[in-house]
C-alpha positions in Angstrom: 190.6 105.1 194.2 193.4 102.6 193.9 193.4 99.8 196.5 196.5 98.9 198.5 197.9 95.5 197.6 197.7 93.0 200.4 200.7 91.1 201.7 199.3 87.9 200.1 198.8 89.5 196.8 202.3 91.0 196.7 203.7 87.5 197.5 201.6 86.0 194.6 203.0 88.5 192.2 206.6 87.9 193.3 206.1 84.2 193.0 204.6 84.6 189.5 207.6 86.7 188.4 210.1 84.2 189.8 208.3 81.4 188.1 208.3 83.2 184.8 212.1 83.9 185.2 212.9 80.3 185.9 210.8 79.0 183.0 212.8 81.2 180.7 216.1 80.1 182.0 215.1 76.4 181.6 213.7 77.0 178.1 215.7 79.6 176.5 213.9 79.2 173.0 210.4 79.6 171.8 208.9 76.1 171.5 207.2 77.0 168.2 209.6 79.3 166.2 213.0 78.9 168.1 213.3 82.6 168.9 215.5 83.5 171.8 214.6 87.1 172.6 211.4 88.8 173.7 210.0 85.4 175.2 207.0 85.0 177.4 206.4 82.3 179.9 203.1 80.4 179.7 201.5 77.6 181.6 201.1 74.3 179.8 198.2 73.5 182.3 196.5 76.8 182.8 197.2 78.4 186.2 193.6 78.9 187.0 193.7 75.2 187.7 195.3 76.1 191.1 193.5 73.2 192.8 196.0 71.0 190.7 198.8 72.7 192.5 200.7 73.5 189.2 200.8 77.2 189.2 204.4 77.7 190.3 205.8 74.3 189.0 208.5 75.2 186.6 208.0 72.0 184.6 204.5 73.3 183.9 205.9 76.3 181.9 206.8 76.8 178.3 208.3 79.8 176.5 206.7 81.5 173.5 207.5 84.4 171.2 204.5 86.9 171.2 203.5 85.8 167.6 203.9 82.2 168.4 201.5 82.7 171.3 198.8 83.8 168.8 199.6 80.8 166.6 198.9 78.6 169.6 195.7 80.2 170.5 194.2 80.8 167.0 196.0 78.3 164.9 196.8 81.1 162.5 200.3 82.4 161.8 200.5 86.2 161.6 203.6 88.0 160.2 207.1 86.8 160.8 207.9 85.2 164.2 211.2 87.2 164.3 
């Protein structure tokens, strides 16, 4: 059975989406490969560090192309970035 989202959860999801959009506006290119399409927003300081109050700070965000994300995480390049 699916649980109803609480008003707080809905707000958090909305703020996450807005943060992501603002990061991609501020940084329209992947920081690794320079791609300009299919970008994802990522936290420079992980968002689980909420106690630091950085989850929705746009300056804490970077944009990465999906294959570049893999490179950042594993250190191995897979395929062409774009």
